[in-house]
N, C-alpha and C positions, 0 to 999 in steps of 0.2 A: 954691777953688772955686766964686769969679767967672770966672779963666778958663777953666775945666770950662766950663762952663755958657754961656758967648763959644765956645771952639770949636764946641760943640754947636749952641749956634747957627747958627754958619757955616756948619758942615757940614751941614743939615737947609738951609737956603739955596742956599748952590753944588752941591749934588750930589741937589736934589730929582729931578732927572729922571729919577735914576737908584734912585729906592726904595728909596731907604734906611731903616733904623731905627736910631734912634740914643740910648742909653740911657747917663746916668752909674753907676754903681756901683762903691764901694769908692775913690773917686778916680779914676777912669779914665775915660774914653771908649770907647765901642763903637759900634764902625758894622757894622750887618748890612744884606750888599749882595748883591742875584741876582745865582748865578754870571754869569750873560749881561752883566752890567753890572761885573765886577770888573776888567775893564781899564782900562775907561775913568774911573772911581774910581780906582785905584792913578793912575794919568797926571796925574790932576785933583790930588789929595793932595800929588804930586810938585813939579807944575808953578806949581801957583796960587798968589801971590805971598803972600798969608795965609796957606796953610799948609805950603809947601816943607818937606815931608816928603824928604827928601834920601837917608836911611838907612835899609833896611829891618835892623832890629836883628834879627829871628826868622822863619821861617815856621814851619807843623806841623801835621799832622793833627793829629784827633780825632776820633776814634767815643764819638759816645753816644748806644749802642745800649742800657747800663743808666745811662743818666740819673736821678737821684734814686733807685739804689737804692745799698745799703750791706751789703757782706758781714757788718758784724757790729755793736754798737754800744755803746757802755758809761754808766754811772751816771757822775756826778760826784762826785770822793770825797770821803770825809770823817773824821772825826776817826778812826773807828774804822781807817784803813789804806785799803791799795790792794785790795781788793777788787771785782771790777766782773761788770756782768750783761752778758750773751753773747748775744748772739742776735739773727737774721739781721732787716733792717727794710727796708721801703720808706718814702719821705717819700712821703704822703699829698697832699702839700701842693703837692707840684710834678710835673710833667709835661713832657714835648717833645713838641713839635706841629712838629719841622723836621727834613729829611733826616737820615737818619743820622751821615751823616759831613761834617765840618768841615773846612775848612782857614783859623785866623789867620795873618794877617799884624799884628807889631811893629812901629811905623814912630815914627821919629824927627826931631824939626828942630830943629840944631843951631840956627839962627839965630833961631827965635822960642823955645826951650828948653819945646816943649813936646810930650808922646807921643801915641798914640790905636792903638786896637788894631780892626782888619779879620776881620768874618768873611765867610765864603763857603761855602753848605753845596754839597753835591750828593749823592741819591742813589744805593744802591747799585747800580741797574741800569744807572743813567749816570756813572760816573765821571768823567769828563772835565772838568776846569777849564783855564782860560786859565792858560801861563805869564807869570808877570812878571819871565822875566830880564831880556829889552831892557831893562824900567823899573829894575831893582835887578841891579846883574850879580851879585852873591852870593845869588841868589837860586836860584841856579845847585847847589848841594849840599842846600841845606834842599829844592827840590821833590824833585829825587832821594829823598832819603831817607825825605820822604811817601810819597815810591811806595813806593819799596822796605815799609818799615813798615805801613801801610794801603791800598797797594796805588789810590791815587789818581794818577791818569793826567794831565801836562800838556801841552796843546796847545802844541806848537811850539815845546818844550823843545827844544834840542838833541842832547844824549845822558843820554834817562832809561833810566837803569841803576839795580842795585841798587848802594848804595856801602854796605852794613855786611852785610849777607848776602852768600854765594856766591849763584854760577851754577844752584847743584844744589839750592838751599833752594825749601823747597813752603812757600808761604800767605805772609804777610804778618803778623810775631809781633805789633804794638801793635791788633789790631782784639781786640776785647773778649772774641770766641768763639776764638781763636785758644787751641790748649791747653796747659795750662803746662809739658807737656814735649816740645812739638813733635810734629811728625810723621813726620818720619825721624833717622838718625843716623848718622854717618861713622865709620868705621873702617878704617884700612890691610890689606888685604889682600896677608898676604905670598905669595899664589901668584901671584897677577895682578899684583903690585909696584902697584898704585895705591891713591888713596884710594875706596872707596864706599858708598854709602847702603842703607840697609836699614831698615825700622820700625823706628821707635822700641819697645824695651821695658819701658821703665820704667813701670810702674802712677802713673796719672794718681791728684793726691791733692788735698785741697782745703785750703788755708793758715787755719788754725780757730785765733787770738789766745790764748795762755793765760790762764788766768783765776789769778789771784794770790790765795792766801788772806790772809783776816784775818795781822796780826800782832801780838802782843802788843805789841812795843814804841810800837804807837803808840796803843793802847787807854787812854784816862784811866780813874784809880784808881775811879770808880764801879763801870764797863763792866769791869776787867778784876777788881773784888769778884765781880761778877756771874758769872763764868763759873768764878768756886773754889766 
C-alpha cells in the first residue's frame, strides 16, 4: 500500500498543472483527468522516468448514466435456504456529478512493476476525445471499439471506423439506453439476392432474476417441524 501512496503523491506533484484528481481504492490508483489534458498526462506518464508507463493494457468506454442504480438486489442468504428478496433499488448514497461518458486507460510500468488507471470524461453533446494512438500504438483497436460501442470519437485517429458491428448497424450497443433487442435485424432477401435490414420485430423484455423458493433440504429441524 505504501508504494501506491508514493505513486499517488508523485502523480499529484508531477501532474499538478493538469488539474488531476488522484484517489486510491481497492489498492488501485485512479487519476481523473480533464479531457483537454489527457494527451499531456499520458505523454508524461509514459516518458517521465519515475512513471515509465510504457504499456497500455486496456482502453475502454464507460456509460455512467445509470451509476448507482440496480435492476434488483438480494438479501443475504441464511440457514433457511436460497430465498431472495428481489426489488429495484437506487443507492441513495451514490451520486454521479461528472459527464455521462468516460474513457478509461489501464497502464503498466514493467520497469517499476506498478499499474495505474486513468479516466477522462466527455459529455454526450461533445463526444470528442484526443487519440493516444501515437503514444501507444496498441490503442488503435481499443479506440475503434470505444467508438463502435459507445460513439466516442477520437480526434486524430487515422482509421476510426466500426470494428465489431457492421457498416449498416444503427446506434452504439453498449450505451445504457440502447434497446436490448436492437433497432434493426438483418435477413437474406431471396428476391434481391442480398442481405437487407428491417425494423426489429422482437418484443422488448425486461430481465428479471428468478426467485428461488425455500428448499426444505436446507431448513433446520425446528423450522421443518413448524412447517409440518
